[in-house]
N, C-alpha and C positions, 0 to 999 in steps of 0.2 A: 413486560418490558421494564428494564431497570436503567433509568437515566439518573445519574447523580453527579455531583461536583466532586472531583478527585484531584489529588496532587498530580501535577504535570510530570509524567515519567521521562519526558524528553527535554526538560528545561536545561538549557545550556548557558544562556546569557540573561542579563537583567531585563532585557526587553521581552523575553519569553514569559508567558503568563505562569504564575505560580500554581494556579489551579485551572482545570479545564472541565467542561461537561463531557460525560462519557456514558455510552450505553455499555456497561461492563459485561453484560451477557453476550452481546454481539461482538465485543472485542475478542473474547475467547473464540467464538465461532469464526471470526475473520481470520485468525491465524490458521485455522484448520481448512477453511473453505474458499477463501479469496483466491481468485485465479492469479493475480499479480504476486501475491504473497507466496504462492506455491509454484511460481514460474522460474525456470532457471535464469531468466534475464535479471532476476534479483541479484544474482551472484556476479554480475558485471562489476567492474571497478572503473568509475563509480557506478552504483547500482542503476540498473535499467537503461544504460546508455545504448543498448542494441534495440530498444523498443521506444520509438518516439512518444507513443501515447502513454505508456507506463512512466516514462521519464517526466512528462509534463504533470501527470497526476502525483507522482512522488514529490516533485518540486513544490506543488501546491500544499501537499500534506506537511512537508518539512517547514515551509515558510509560514504556515498558519496553525501549527499544532493540531493537525487533523489526521484522521485515519479513514480510509474508504474500504468498502467491501465490493470488489468487482466480481460480478456473477456471470458476465459474458465477455468474450474476447474475440473480435474479428479483425484485429490488426494484421495487416499483410506486409510482406516485404515487396520490393520492386518487381518481383516475378509473380506476385499473387499468392505466395505461400503464407500460411498462417504462422505468426511469430511465436505463439504460445508454446512453451517447452516445459511440460510437466516435470516437477522434481522427482515424482515417484510414479510408478505404473498405476494406471487407473483400473 
């Protein structure tokens, strides 16, 4: 595991931390394997507005300079259909 302090790549305001702690190896894997990161709901404008769970997680990440790896998704619409929409064929 590689955890290190790195420059915050998402810093936009003076309130945002200049540096953050990161698992740099997992960050690369997250882009390839995270369900939310690879779900078509990410392309909503604003992102994830069609998925209430992903929207809440996204807001936490944005507000606290965090990133998460989601490995399961059971979010359903009002009819019980799963909301996950893969960007690419599995």
